[in-house]
MOPAC internal coordinates of N, CA, C and O (Angstrom, degrees):
PM7 1SCF
backbone

  N    0.0000 0     0.00 0     0.00 0    0    0    0
  C    1.4287 1     0.00 0     0.00 0    1    0    0
  C    1.5170 1   108.43 1     0.00 0    2    1    0
  O    1.2310 1   120.00 1   -51.24 1    3    2    1
  N    1.3006 1   117.61 1   128.76 1    3    2    1
  C    1.4615 1   121.21 1  -176.79 1    5    3    2
  C    1.5279 1   110.31 1  -113.99 1    6    5    3
  O    1.2310 1   120.77 1   -17.26 1    7    6    5
  N    1.3354 1   116.13 1   162.74 1    7    6    5
  C    1.4088 1   120.27 1   176.60 1    9    7    6
  C    1.5195 1   114.12 1    76.82 1   10    9    7
  O    1.2310 1   121.15 1    10.00 1   11   10    9
  N    1.3116 1   115.41 1  -170.00 1   11   10    9
  C    1.4627 1   121.14 1  -178.82 1   13   11   10
  C    1.5108 1   111.37 1   -75.76 1   14   13   11
  O    1.2310 1   121.25 1   -18.91 1   15   14   13
  N    1.2955 1   115.22 1   161.09 1   15   14   13
  C    1.4657 1   119.71 1   176.05 1   17   15   14
  C    1.5189 1   109.41 1  -112.11 1   18   17   15
  O    1.2310 1   120.78 1   -45.69 1   19   18   17
  N    1.2962 1   116.11 1   134.31 1   19   18   17
  C    1.4479 1   122.46 1   179.93 1   21   19   18
  C    1.5464 1   106.79 1   -97.77 1   22   21   19
  O    1.2310 1   121.23 1    -9.51 1   23   22   21
  N    1.3298 1   115.26 1   170.49 1   23   22   21
  C    1.4681 1   121.47 1  -171.28 1   25   23   22
  C    1.5429 1   109.75 1  -122.30 1   26   25   23
  O    1.2310 1   120.87 1   -60.67 1   27   26   25
  N    1.3338 1   115.94 1   119.33 1   27   26   25
  C    1.4620 1   121.49 1   171.74 1   29   27   26
  C    1.4982 1   108.00 1  -112.05 1   30   29   27
  O    1.2310 1   119.75 1   -55.09 1   31   30   29
  N    1.3237 1   118.08 1   124.91 1   31   30   29
  C    1.4305 1   123.20 1  -179.45 1   33   31   30
  C    1.4933 1   112.12 1  -120.30 1   34   33   31
  O    1.2310 1   120.39 1   -44.33 1   35   34   33
  N    1.3246 1   116.86 1   135.67 1   35   34   33
  C    1.4463 1   122.36 1   172.34 1   37   35   34
  C    1.5151 1   105.67 1  -127.19 1   38   37   35
  O    1.2310 1   120.03 1   -60.57 1   39   38   37
  N    1.3053 1   117.55 1   119.43 1   39   38   37
  C    1.4730 1   120.56 1  -175.25 1   41   39   38
  C    1.5063 1   112.58 1  -116.39 1   42   41   39
  O    1.2310 1   120.78 1   -29.06 1   43   42   41
  N    1.3152 1   116.11 1   150.94 1   43   42   41
  C    1.4305 1   120.77 1   173.34 1   45   43   42
  C    1.5384 1   115.33 1    78.48 1   46   45   43
  O    1.2310 1   120.46 1  -148.95 1   47   46   45
  N    1.3125 1   116.72 1    31.05 1   47   46   45
  C    1.5035 1   120.79 1   179.00 1   49   47   46
  C    1.5525 1   106.38 1   -75.08 1   50   49   47
  O    1.2310 1   120.68 1   -70.90 1   51   50   49
  N    1.3047 1   116.31 1   109.10 1   51   50   49
  C    1.4990 1   119.74 1  -176.70 1   53   51   50
  C    1.4940 1   111.22 1  -100.54 1   54   53   51
  O    1.2310 1   121.79 1   -39.28 1   55   54   53
  N    1.3341 1   114.18 1   140.72 1   55   54   53
  C    1.4763 1   120.54 1   175.58 1   57   55   54
  C    1.5178 1   108.38 1  -156.03 1   58   57   55
  O    1.2310 1   121.54 1   -23.80 1   59   58   57
  N    1.3135 1   114.66 1   156.20 1   59   58   57
  C    1.4586 1   121.34 1  -178.95 1   61   59   58
  C    1.5097 1   108.97 1   -98.94 1   62   61   59
  O    1.2310 1   120.25 1   -54.87 1   63   62   61
  N    1.3217 1   117.13 1   125.13 1   63   62   61
  C    1.4818 1   120.79 1  -177.75 1   65   63   62
  C    1.5236 1   110.65 1  -135.08 1   66   65   63
  O    1.2310 1   121.47 1   -15.04 1   67   66   65
  N    1.3021 1   114.79 1   164.96 1   67   66   65
  C    1.4652 1   122.07 1   179.97 1   69   67   66
  C    1.5028 1   110.93 1  -114.04 1   70   69   67
  O    1.2310 1   120.13 1  -129.98 1   71   70   69
  N    1.3017 1   117.36 1    50.02 1   71   70   69
  C    1.4482 1   124.56 1  -177.36 1   73   71   70
  C    1.5235 1   110.13 1   -98.90 1   74   73   71
  O    1.2310 1   121.29 1   -35.19 1   75   74   73
  N    1.2970 1   115.14 1   144.81 1   75   74   73
  C    1.4625 1   120.56 1   177.32 1   77   75   74
  C    1.5271 1   111.10 1   145.89 1   78   77   75
  O    1.2310 1   122.02 1   -18.16 1   79   78   77
  N    1.3021 1   113.73 1   161.84 1   79   78   77
  C    1.4827 1   121.86 1  -179.53 1   81   79   78
  C    1.5288 1   110.64 1   -79.53 1   82   81   79
  O    1.2310 1   120.29 1   145.20 1   83   82   81
  N    1.2918 1   117.04 1   -34.80 1   83   82   81
  C    1.4599 1   120.80 1  -174.73 1   85   83   82
  C    1.5279 1   111.85 1   -78.78 1   86   85   83
  O    1.2310 1   120.66 1   -33.65 1   87   86   85
  N    1.3177 1   116.35 1   146.35 1   87   86   85
  C    1.4445 1   122.48 1  -178.62 1   89   87   86
  C    1.5368 1   111.22 1   -58.99 1   90   89   87
  O    1.2310 1   121.05 1   140.01 1   91   90   89
  N    1.3344 1   115.59 1   -39.99 1   91   90   89
  C    1.4687 1   119.90 1  -178.88 1   93   91   90
  C    1.5574 1   110.88 1   -64.26 1   94   93   91
  O    1.2310 1   120.27 1   144.36 1   95   94   93
  N    1.3092 1   117.09 1   -35.64 1   95   94   93
  C    1.4619 1   119.60 1   177.88 1   97   95   94
  C    1.5074 1   111.41 1   -65.20 1   98   97   95
  O    1.2310 1   120.85 1   139.81 1   99   98   97
  N    1.3295 1   115.99 1   -40.19 1   99   98   97
  C    1.4570 1   120.38 1   177.49 1  101   99   98
  C    1.5140 1   112.17 1   -68.51 1  102  101   99
  O    1.2310 1   120.65 1   140.81 1  103  102  101
  N    1.2979 1   116.36 1   -39.19 1  103  102  101
  C    1.4602 1   122.38 1  -177.18 1  105  103  102
  C    1.5486 1   111.45 1   -73.93 1  106  105  103
  O    1.2310 1   121.00 1   130.15 1  107  106  105
  N    1.3303 1   115.69 1   -49.85 1  107  106  105
  C    1.4733 1   119.57 1  -170.99 1  109  107  106
  C    1.5168 1   113.45 1   -92.62 1  110  109  107
  O    1.2310 1   120.17 1   152.96 1  111  110  109
  N    1.2999 1   117.28 1   -27.04 1  111  110  109
  C    1.4549 1   122.23 1  -177.72 1  113  111  110
  C    1.5147 1   112.13 1    70.68 1  114  113  111
  O    1.2310 1   121.60 1    -3.98 1  115  114  113
  N    1.3331 1   114.55 1   176.02 1  115  114  113
  C    1.4581 1   122.01 1  -179.13 1  117  115  114
  C    1.5223 1   109.95 1  -165.19 1  118  117  115
  O    1.2310 1   121.26 1   -11.23 1  119  118  117
  N    1.3075 1   115.19 1   168.77 1  119  118  117
  C    1.4815 1   120.70 1   178.53 1  121  119  118
  C    1.5193 1   107.87 1   -82.83 1  122  121  119
  O    1.2310 1   122.32 1   -43.81 1  123  122  121
  N    1.3560 1   113.16 1   136.19 1  123  122  121
  C    1.4281 1   121.99 1   171.14 1  125  123  122
  C    1.5420 1   106.97 1  -119.32 1  126  125  123
  O    1.2310 1   120.53 1   -30.38 1  127  126  125
  N    1.3095 1   116.60 1   149.62 1  127  126  125
  C    1.4604 1   120.91 1   179.20 1  129  127  126
  C    1.5326 1   108.54 1  -128.54 1  130  129  127
  O    1.2310 1   120.29 1   -48.34 1  131  130  129
  N    1.3050 1   117.05 1   131.66 1  131  130  129
  C    1.4664 1   122.35 1   179.79 1  133  131  130
  C    1.4935 1   110.98 1  -117.19 1  134  133  131
  O    1.2310 1   122.03 1   -43.05 1  135  134  133
  N    1.3505 1   113.72 1   136.95 1  135  134  133
  C    1.4783 1   122.05 1   169.04 1  137  135  134
  C    1.5135 1   106.36 1  -112.85 1  138  137  135
  O    1.2310 1   120.21 1   -49.70 1  139  138  137
  N    1.3125 1   117.20 1   130.30 1  139  138  137
  C    1.4458 1   121.87 1  -176.98 1  141  139  138
  C    1.5320 1   109.31 1  -124.05 1  142  141  139
  O    1.2310 1   121.38 1   -50.26 1  143  142  141
  N    1.3393 1   114.97 1   129.74 1  143  142  141
  C    1.4702 1   120.78 1   175.11 1  145  143  142
  C    1.5281 1   106.11 1  -121.81 1  146  145  143
  O    1.2310 1   121.30 1   -53.62 1  147  146  145
  N    1.3283 1   115.12 1   126.38 1  147  146  145
  C    1.4605 1   120.73 1   179.26 1  149  147  146
  C    1.5144 1   109.74 1  -115.94 1  150  149  147
  O    1.2310 1   120.25 1   -45.71 1  151  150  149
  N    1.3185 1   117.12 1   134.29 1  151  150  149
  C    1.4424 1   121.95 1   175.45 1  153  151  150
  C    1.5302 1   109.99 1  -107.36 1  154  153  151
  O    1.2310 1   121.59 1   -56.46 1  155  154  153
  N    1.3441 1   114.57 1   123.54 1  155  154  153
  C    1.4392 1   119.41 1  -179.97 1  157  155  154
  C    1.5396 1   108.57 1  -163.15 1  158  157  155
  O    1.2310 1   119.99 1   -15.47 1  159  158  157
  N    1.2657 1   117.62 1   164.53 1  159  158  157
  C    1.4761 1   123.02 1  -177.38 1  161  159  158
  C    1.5215 1   108.06 1   -85.86 1  162  161  159
  O    1.2310 1   120.46 1   -61.21 1  163  162  161
  N    1.3411 1   116.72 1   118.79 1  163  162  161
  C    1.4564 1   121.06 1  -177.64 1  165  163  162
  C    1.5297 1   113.24 1  -101.50 1  166  165  163
  O    1.2310 1   119.92 1  -173.54 1  167  166  165
  N    1.3079 1   117.77 1     6.46 1  167  166  165
  C    1.5065 1   120.10 1  -175.34 1  169  167  166
  C    1.5174 1   111.90 1   -59.35 1  170  169  167
  O    1.2310 1   120.78 1   137.50 1  171  170  169
  N    1.3273 1   116.12 1   -42.50 1  171  170  169
  C    1.4702 1   118.58 1  -177.96 1  173  171  170
  C    1.5479 1   109.95 1   -60.98 1  174  173  171
  O    1.2310 1   120.29 1   135.22 1  175  174  173
  N    1.3032 1   117.06 1   -44.78 1  175  174  173
  C    1.4517 1   120.32 1   179.03 1  177  175  174
  C    1.5148 1   111.39 1   -66.16 1  178  177  175
  O    1.2310 1   120.11 1   144.70 1  179  178  177
  N    1.3159 1   117.39 1   -35.30 1  179  178  177
  C    1.4616 1   121.21 1   178.73 1  181  179  178
  C    1.5162 1   111.22 1   -64.25 1  182  181  179
  O    1.2310 1   120.66 1   146.14 1  183  182  181
  N    1.3267 1   116.35 1   -33.86 1  183  182  181
  C    1.4536 1   120.24 1   179.35 1  185  183  182
  C    1.5245 1   112.34 1   -80.07 1  186  185  183
  O    1.2310 1   120.70 1   139.87 1  187  186  185
  N    1.3253 1   116.26 1   -40.13 1  187  186  185
  C    1.4651 1   120.60 1  -173.13 1  189  187  186
  C    1.5297 1   114.03 1   -88.22 1  190  189  187
  O    1.2310 1   119.89 1   155.30 1  191  190  189
  N    1.3237 1   117.81 1   -24.70 1  191  190  189
  C    1.4673 1   123.06 1  -174.74 1  193  191  190
  C    1.5226 1   110.92 1    57.60 1  194  193  191
  O    1.2310 1   120.87 1  -144.12 1  195  194  193
  N    1.3475 1   115.93 1    35.88 1  195  194  193
  C    1.4804 1   122.02 1  -175.86 1  197  195  194
  C    1.5217 1   108.31 1  -120.95 1  198  197  195
  O    1.2310 1   121.11 1   -52.89 1  199  198  197
  N    1.3268 1   115.49 1   127.11 1  199  198  197
  C    1.4545 1   122.15 1  -178.65 1  201  199  198
  C    1.5283 1   112.41 1   -58.77 1  202  201  199
  O    1.2310 1   120.01 1   151.65 1  203  202  201
  N    1.3291 1   117.59 1   -28.35 1  203  202  201
  C    1.4648 1   120.03 1   179.00 1  205  203  202
  C    1.5039 1   114.05 1   -66.10 1  206  205  203
  O    1.2310 1   121.20 1   165.55 1  207  206  205
  N    1.3346 1   115.31 1   -14.45 1  207  206  205
  C    1.5011 1   120.46 1  -178.04 1  209  207  206
  C    1.5155 1   112.32 1   -98.71 1  210  209  207
  O    1.2310 1   119.34 1  -163.91 1  211  210  209
  N    1.2949 1   118.86 1    16.09 1  211  210  209
  C    1.4484 1   123.22 1   179.70 1  213  211  210
  C    1.5081 1   110.84 1  -146.43 1  214  213  211
  O    1.2310 1   120.92 1     8.87 1  215  214  213
  N    1.3073 1   115.85 1  -171.13 1  215  214  213
  C    1.4827 1   121.98 1   175.52 1  217  215  214
  C    1.5305 1   107.66 1   -96.04 1  218  217  215
  O    1.2310 1   120.24 1   -56.15 1  219  218  217
  N    1.3205 1   117.14 1   123.85 1  219  218  217
  C    1.4504 1   121.19 1   177.77 1  221  219  218
  C    1.5149 1   109.05 1   -78.66 1  222  221  219
  O    1.2310 1   120.96 1   -77.49 1  223  222  221
  N    1.3404 1   115.77 1   102.51 1  223  222  221
  C    1.4675 1   117.53 1  -174.27 1  225  223  222
  C    1.5020 1   113.92 1   -71.57 1  226  225  223
  O    1.2310 1   119.60 1   160.45 1  227  226  225
  N    1.3037 1   118.36 1   -19.55 1  227  226  225
  C    1.4715 1   120.78 1   172.78 1  229  227  226
  C    1.5092 1   111.24 1   -64.04 1  230  229  227
  O    1.2310 1   120.86 1   132.20 1  231  230  229
  N    1.3216 1   115.96 1   -47.80 1  231  230  229
  C    1.4601 1   121.66 1   177.64 1  233  231  230
  C    1.5440 1   110.44 1   -64.19 1  234  233  231
  O    1.2310 1   121.22 1   140.11 1  235  234  233
  N    1.3393 1   115.28 1   -39.89 1  235  234  233
  C    1.4587 1   120.50 1   179.70 1  237  235  234
  C    1.5136 1   109.78 1   -59.66 1  238  237  235
  O    1.2310 1   119.30 1   132.09 1  239  238  237
  N    1.3337 1   118.94 1   -47.91 1  239  238  237
  C    1.4578 1   122.54 1  -179.48 1  241  239  238
  C    1.5172 1   111.33 1   -58.60 1  242  241  239
  O    1.2310 1   120.04 1   135.82 1  243  242  241
  N    1.2821 1   117.53 1   -44.18 1  243  242  241
  C    1.4833 1   119.62 1   178.99 1  245  243  242
  C    1.5318 1   110.64 1   -64.38 1  246  245  243
  O    1.2310 1   119.84 1   141.85 1  247  246  245
  N    1.2870 1   117.91 1   -38.15 1  247  246  245
  C    1.4852 1   121.61 1   178.91 1  249  247  246
  C    1.5203 1   110.50 1   -65.69 1  250  249  247
  O    1.2310 1   120.37 1   137.40 1  251  250  249
  N    1.3340 1   116.91 1   -42.60 1  251  250  249
  C    1.4732 1   120.10 1   179.34 1  253  251  250
  C    1.5043 1   109.87 1   -64.86 1  254  253  251
  O    1.2310 1   120.04 1   137.08 1  255  254  253
  N    1.3293 1   117.53 1   -42.92 1  255  254  253
  C    1.4592 1   122.37 1   179.64 1  257  255  254
  C    1.5419 1   109.23 1   -59.58 1  258  257  255
  O    1.2310 1   120.65 1   135.14 1  259  258  257
  N    1.2984 1   116.36 1   -44.86 1  259  258  257
  C    1.4683 1   120.66 1   179.75 1  261  259  258
  C    1.5241 1   110.98 1   -64.10 1  262  261  259
  O    1.2310 1   120.18 1   140.87 1  263  262  261
  N    1.3346 1   117.25 1   -39.13 1  263  262  261
  C    1.4710 1   120.57 1   178.96 1  265  263  262
  C    1.5257 1   110.61 1   -64.11 1  266  265  263
  O    1.2310 1   119.52 1   145.34 1  267  266  265
  N    1.3105 1   118.53 1   -34.66 1  267  266  265
  C    1.4829 1   119.60 1   178.67 1  269  267  266
  C    1.5195 1   109.02 1   -74.95 1  270  269  267
  O    1.2310 1   119.44 1   144.11 1  271  270  269
  N    1.2943 1   118.67 1   -35.89 1  271  270  269
  C    1.4623 1   121.08 1  -175.90 1  273  271  270
  C    1.5216 1   114.05 1   -77.60 1  274  273  271
  O    1.2310 1   118.87 1   166.37 1  275  274  273
  N    1.3065 1   119.75 1   -13.63 1  275  274  273
  C    1.4625 1   121.00 1  -173.27 1  277  275  274
  C    1.5275 1   112.26 1  -110.17 1  278  277  275
  O    1.2310 1   121.22 1   -16.49 1  279  278  277
  N    1.2947 1   115.27 1   163.51 1  279  278  277
  C    1.4574 1   124.81 1   171.03 1  281  279  278
  C    1.5498 1   114.39 1    39.33 1  282  281  279
  O    1.2310 1   120.76 1   -95.81 1  283  282  281
  N    1.3211 1   116.15 1    84.19 1  283  282  281
  C    1.4684 1   121.02 1  -179.29 1  285  283  282
  C    1.5189 1   112.05 1   -56.51 1  286  285  283
  O    1.2310 1   121.73 1   -39.13 1  287  286  285
  N    1.3363 1   114.29 1   140.87 1  287  286  285
  C    1.4649 1   121.58 1   174.53 1  289  287  286
  C    1.5260 1   108.45 1  -129.56 1  290  289  287
  O    1.2310 1   121.05 1   -13.14 1  291  290  289
  N    1.3168 1   115.59 1   166.86 1  291  290  289
  C    1.4804 1   118.71 1  -177.93 1  293  291  290
  C    1.5232 1   112.02 1   -80.25 1  294  293  291
  O    1.2310 1   119.58 1   138.36 1  295  294  293
  N    1.3149 1   118.40 1   -41.64 1  295  294  293
  C    1.4506 1   120.95 1  -168.52 1  297  295  294
  C    1.5216 1   113.86 1  -109.66 1  298  297  295
  O    1.2310 1   120.47 1   -34.63 1  299  298  297
  N    1.3541 1   116.71 1   145.37 1  299  298  297
  C    1.4785 1   119.17 1   173.43 1  301  299  298
  C    1.5321 1   109.98 1   -66.71 1  302  301  299
  O    1.2310 1   119.64 1   155.35 1  303  302  301
  N    1.3071 1   118.29 1   -24.65 1  303  302  301
  C    1.4596 1   120.91 1   175.52 1  305  303  302
  C    1.5536 1   111.06 1   -60.23 1  306  305  303
  O    1.2310 1   121.36 1   138.68 1  307  306  305
  N    1.2898 1   115.00 1   -41.32 1  307  306  305
  C    1.4628 1   120.45 1  -179.52 1  309  307  306
  C    1.5271 1   109.82 1   -68.96 1  310  309  307
  O    1.2310 1   120.09 1   137.49 1  311  310  309
  N    1.3085 1   117.44 1   -42.51 1  311  310  309
  C    1.4617 1   121.31 1   179.43 1  313  311  310
  C    1.5288 1   111.25 1   -66.62 1  314  313  311
  O    1.2310 1   120.35 1   137.62 1  315  314  313
  N    1.3141 1   116.94 1   -42.38 1  315  314  313
  C    1.4841 1   120.47 1   177.26 1  317  315  314
  C    1.5300 1   109.95 1   -60.92 1  318  317  315
  O    1.2310 1   120.21 1   137.70 1  319  318  317
  N    1.3266 1   117.20 1   -42.30 1  319  318  317
  C    1.4795 1   121.33 1   177.81 1  321  319  318
  C    1.5426 1   110.99 1   -61.01 1  322  321  319
  O    1.2310 1   121.41 1   138.00 1  323  322  321
  N    1.3336 1   114.91 1   -42.00 1  323  322  321
  C    1.4780 1   119.00 1   177.70 1  325  323  322
  C    1.5274 1   111.57 1   -58.13 1  326  325  323
  O    1.2310 1   121.14 1   136.18 1  327  326  325
  N    1.3007 1   115.42 1   -43.82 1  327  326  325
  C    1.4578 1   120.21 1  -178.91 1  329  327  326
  C    1.5312 1   110.69 1   -68.09 1  330  329  327
  O    1.2310 1   120.10 1   137.33 1  331  330  329
  N    1.3376 1   117.42 1   -42.67 1  331  330  329
  C    1.4722 1   120.82 1   178.10 1  333  331  330
  C    1.5318 1   110.58 1   -61.28 1  334  333  331
  O    1.2310 1   120.58 1   134.41 1  335  334  333
  N    1.3287 1   116.49 1   -45.59 1  335  334  333
  C    1.4594 1   121.42 1   177.28 1  337  335  334
  C    1.5172 1   111.47 1   -56.33 1  338  337  335
  O    1.2310 1   120.70 1   137.16 1  339  338  337
  N    1.3031 1   116.26 1   -42.84 1  339  338  337
  C    1.4620 1   122.92 1   178.81 1  341  339  338
  C    1.5411 1   109.17 1   -60.34 1  342  341  339
  O    1.2310 1   120.25 1   131.60 1  343  342  341
  N    1.3072 1   117.12 1   -48.40 1  343  342  341
  C    1.4558 1   121.79 1  -179.82 1  345  343  342
  C    1.5361 1   112.17 1   -59.92 1  346  345  343
  O    1.2310 1   121.23 1   141.04 1  347  346  345
  N    1.3222 1   115.25 1   -38.96 1  347  346  345
  C    1.4785 1   118.96 1  -177.02 1  349  347  346
  C    1.5186 1   113.34 1   -77.91 1  350  349  347
  O    1.2310 1   119.61 1   175.48 1  351  350  349
  N    1.3323 1   118.34 1    -4.52 1  351  350  349
  C    1.4456 1   120.34 1   174.29 1  353  351  350
  C    1.5278 1   111.54 1   -70.24 1  354  353  351
  O    1.2310 1   120.44 1   157.19 1  355  354  353
  N    1.3195 1   116.77 1   -22.81 1  355  354  353
  C    1.4530 1   120.04 1   177.82 1  357  355  354
  C    1.5038 1   108.93 1   -72.21 1  358  357  355
  O    1.2310 1   119.68 1   -54.21 1  359  358  357
  N    1.3195 1   118.21 1   125.79 1  359  358  357
  C    1.5054 1   120.29 1  -172.56 1  361  359  358
  C    1.5240 1   113.16 1   -63.69 1  362  361  359
  O    1.2310 1   119.00 1   158.48 1  363  362  361
  N    1.3066 1   119.51 1   -21.52 1  363  362  361
  C    1.4786 1   120.77 1  -179.38 1  365  363  362
  C    1.5311 1   113.34 1   -81.22 1  366  365  363
  O    1.2310 1   120.73 1   157.29 1  367  366  365
  N    1.3330 1   116.21 1   -22.71 1  367  366  365
  C    1.5001 1   120.26 1  -172.24 1  369  367  366
  C    1.4954 1   109.28 1   -81.61 1  370  369  367
  O    1.2310 1   121.08 1   -52.93 1  371  370  369
  N    1.3639 1   115.55 1   127.07 1  371  370  369
  C    1.4450 1   121.35 1   177.80 1  373  371  370
  C    1.5058 1   112.75 1  -101.63 1  374  373  371
  O    1.2310 1   120.78 1   149.50 1  375  374  373
  N    1.3807 1   116.12 1   -30.50 1  375  374  373
  C    1.4417 1   121.28 1  -178.73 1  377  375  374
  C    1.5342 1   107.61 1  -139.63 1  378  377  375
  O    1.2310 1   121.80 1   -42.54 1  379  378  377
  N    1.3367 1   114.17 1   137.46 1  379  378  377
  C    1.4740 1   120.65 1   174.37 1  381  379  378
  C    1.5185 1   109.24 1  -125.09 1  382  381  379
  O    1.2310 1   121.47 1   -51.91 1  383  382  381
  N    1.2980 1   114.79 1   128.09 1  383  382  381
  C    1.4894 1   120.99 1   175.53 1  385  383  382
  C    1.5324 1   104.38 1  -115.08 1  386  385  383
  O    1.2310 1   121.47 1   -55.23 1  387  386  385
  N    1.3387 1   114.79 1   124.77 1  387  386  385
  C    1.4525 1   121.07 1  -178.13 1  389  387  386
  C    1.5183 1   107.78 1  -122.54 1  390  389  387
  O    1.2310 1   121.08 1   -52.31 1  391  390  389
  N    1.3104 1   115.54 1   127.69 1  391  390  389
  C    1.4705 1   123.21 1   169.86 1  393  391  390
  C    1.5005 1   107.78 1  -112.47 1  394  393  391
  O    1.2310 1   121.41 1   -59.74 1  395  394  393
  N    1.3330 1   114.90 1   120.26 1  395  394  393
  C    1.4473 1   120.23 1   179.82 1  397  395  394
  C    1.5001 1   108.74 1  -109.59 1  398  397  395
  O    1.2310 1   121.16 1   -52.86 1  399  398  397
  N    1.3328 1   115.39 1   127.14 1  399  398  397
  C    1.4696 1   122.55 1  -178.28 1  401  399  398
  C    1.5045 1   108.89 1  -105.09 1  402  401  399
  O    1.2310 1   120.59 1   -42.29 1  403  402  401
  N    1.3262 1   116.47 1   137.71 1  403  402  401
  C    1.4460 1   122.66 1   175.70 1  405  403  402
  C    1.5226 1   107.95 1  -129.10 1  406  405  403
  O    1.2310 1   120.24 1  -106.00 1  407  406  405
  N    1.3458 1   117.14 1    74.00 1  407  406  405
  C    1.4662 1   121.34 1  -173.19 1  409  407  406
  C    1.5227 1   113.35 1   -66.63 1  410  409  407
  O    1.2310 1   119.51 1   158.61 1  411  410  409
  N    1.2913 1   118.53 1   -21.39 1  411  410  409
  C    1.4703 1   121.13 1  -178.66 1  413  411  410
  C    1.5343 1   111.61 1  -100.48 1  414  413  411
  O    1.2310 1   119.17 1  -159.37 1  415  414  413
  N    1.2987 1   119.20 1    20.63 1  415  414  413
  C    1.4470 1   120.38 1  -179.31 1  417  415  414
  C    1.5481 1   111.36 1   -54.75 1  418  417  415
  O    1.2310 1   120.60 1   -39.60 1  419  418  417
  N    1.3106 1   116.46 1   140.40 1  419  418  417
  C    1.4794 1   121.02 1  -175.78 1  421  419  418
  C    1.5267 1   110.87 1   -78.36 1  422  421  419
  O    1.2310 1   121.60 1   -99.28 1  423  422  421
  N    1.3487 1   114.55 1    80.72 1  423  422  421
  C    1.4373 1   121.67 1   179.74 1  425  423  422
  C    1.5255 1   108.28 1  -117.42 1  426  425  423
  O    1.2310 1   119.51 1   -48.15 1  427  426  425
  N    1.2966 1   118.55 1   131.85 1  427  426  425
  C    1.4744 1   122.89 1  -179.38 1  429  427  426
  C    1.5145 1   111.86 1   -82.81 1  430  429  427
  O    1.2310 1   120.40 1  -124.94 1  431  430  429
  N    1.2929 1   116.84 1    55.06 1  431  430  429
  C    1.4550 1   122.84 1   177.13 1  433  431  430
  C    1.5326 1   108.35 1  -160.02 1  434  433  431
  O    1.2310 1   120.15 1   -17.37 1  435  434  433
  N    1.2942 1   117.32 1   162.63 1  435  434  433
  C    1.4376 1   121.81 1   176.51 1  437  435  434
  C    1.5426 1   108.06 1   -79.21 1  438  437  435
  O    1.2310 1   120.85 1   -53.42 1  439  438  437
  N    1.3127 1   115.97 1   126.58 1  439  438  437
  C    1.4867 1   121.57 1   177.56 1  441  439  438
  C    1.5069 1   108.20 1  -154.32 1  442  441  439
  O    1.2310 1   120.83 1   -18.50 1  443  442  441
  N    1.3154 1   116.02 1   161.50 1  443  442  441
  C    1.4339 1   120.37 1  -178.54 1  445  443  442
  C    1.5104 1   112.78 1   -93.26 1  446  445  443
  O    1.2310 1   120.07 1   139.13 1  447  446  445
  N    1.3347 1   117.46 1   -40.87 1  447  446  445
  C    1.4518 1   119.06 1  -172.89 1  449  447  446
  C    1.5322 1   108.86 1  -165.32 1  450  449  447
  O    1.2310 1   120.57 1   -23.86 1  451  450  449
  N    1.2993 1   116.52 1   156.14 1  451  450  449
  C    1.4453 1   123.38 1   167.26 1  453  451  450
  C    1.4943 1   106.12 1  -119.20 1  454  453  451
  O    1.2310 1   120.62 1   -52.08 1  455  454  453
  N    1.3660 1   116.42 1   127.92 1  455  454  453
  C    1.4518 1   119.15 1   179.60 1  457  455  454
  C    1.5197 1   110.13 1  -131.85 1  458  457  455
  O    1.2310 1   122.18 1   -28.63 1  459  458  457
  N    1.3126 1   113.43 1   151.37 1  459  458  457
  C    1.4517 1   122.00 1   171.02 1  461  459  458
  C    1.5512 1   107.01 1  -130.11 1  462  461  459
  O    1.2310 1   120.23 1   -50.13 1  463  462  461
  N    1.3040 1   117.17 1   129.87 1  463  462  461
  C    1.4498 1   122.25 1   175.37 1  465  463  462
  C    1.5058 1   109.22 1  -115.52 1  466  465  463
  O    1.2310 1   120.71 1   -51.96 1  467  466  465
  N    1.3374 1   116.25 1   128.04 1  467  466  465
  C    1.4558 1   121.63 1   175.50 1  469  467  466
  C    1.5178 1   109.33 1  -124.23 1  470  469  467
  O    1.2310 1   120.81 1   -29.32 1  471  470  469
  N    1.3339 1   116.05 1   150.68 1  471  470  469
  C    1.4729 1   120.43 1   175.68 1  473  471  470
  C    1.5215 1   105.67 1  -125.02 1  474  473  471
  O    1.2310 1   121.33 1   -52.99 1  475  474  473
  N    1.3116 1   115.07 1   127.01 1  475  474  473
  C    1.4550 1   121.28 1   178.86 1  477  475  474
  C    1.5095 1   110.43 1  -127.61 1  478  477  475
  O    1.2310 1   120.58 1   -34.88 1  479  478  477
  N    1.3017 1   116.50 1   145.12 1  479  478  477
  C    1.4734 1   121.31 1   179.17 1  481  479  478
  C    1.5001 1   110.69 1  -118.77 1  482  481  479
  O    1.2310 1   121.41 1   -22.93 1  483  482  481
  N    1.2879 1   114.90 1   157.07 1  483  482  481
  C    1.4717 1   120.94 1   178.35 1  485  483  482
  C    1.5287 1   109.61 1   -60.48 1  486  485  483
  O    1.2310 1   120.06 1   142.80 1  487  486  485
  N    1.2993 1   117.49 1   -37.20 1  487  486  485
  C    1.4772 1   121.28 1  -175.97 1  489  487  486
  C    1.5148 1   112.50 1   -78.74 1  490  489  487
  O    1.2310 1   120.30 1   168.19 1  491  490  489
  N    1.3102 1   117.03 1   -11.81 1  491  490  489
  C    1.4681 1   119.92 1  -178.92 1  493  491  490
  C    1.5134 1   114.30 1    89.13 1  494  493  491
  O    1.2310 1   120.57 1  -177.89 1  495  494  493
  N    1.3696 1   116.52 1     2.11 1  495  494  493
  C    1.4711 1   121.07 1   178.06 1  497  495  494
  C    1.5209 1   106.28 1   -85.63 1  498  497  495
  O    1.2310 1   119.78 1  -104.96 1  499  498  497
  N    1.3255 1   118.03 1    75.04 1  499  498  497
  C    1.4586 1   123.50 1  -176.64 1  501  499  498
  C    1.5165 1   111.45 1   -71.69 1  502  501  499
  O    1.2310 1   121.49 1   -27.13 1  503  502  501
  N    1.3380 1   114.75 1   152.87 1  503  502  501
  C    1.4567 1   120.65 1   179.10 1  505  503  502
  C    1.4855 1   110.85 1  -102.07 1  506  505  503
  O    1.2310 1   120.83 1   -21.65 1  507  506  505
  N    1.2937 1   116.02 1   158.35 1  507  506  505
  C    1.4743 1   121.32 1   176.27 1  509  507  506
  C    1.4879 1   110.93 1   -79.31 1  510  509  507
  O    1.2310 1   120.10 1   180.00 1  511  510  509

């Protein structure tokens, strides 16, 4: 990938999943929310005005929703990685940043949200 990378963000992708360590989380499920930021060069799409020259964010949203709704896992780290891997399957995407929200986490205290943000690159040079 050459040149600068532009930023496409889709925030607040909501889906119902059965992820978590606790039996009740697996049984009852809960809402998860994903924010996805993709870095890629959009100049070709800007010149051509053709959807084939960019990332179709409508298709991306449906794929992220399906990833949350399927195959329960214990950890939000695993689910966030699944979503990042999905984003990086698009040949134009060089970097995927995924923030996964678990607002209904079973915590015995008042809190607003639990989030995990990961950054993954196509080359594997991940950031902290």
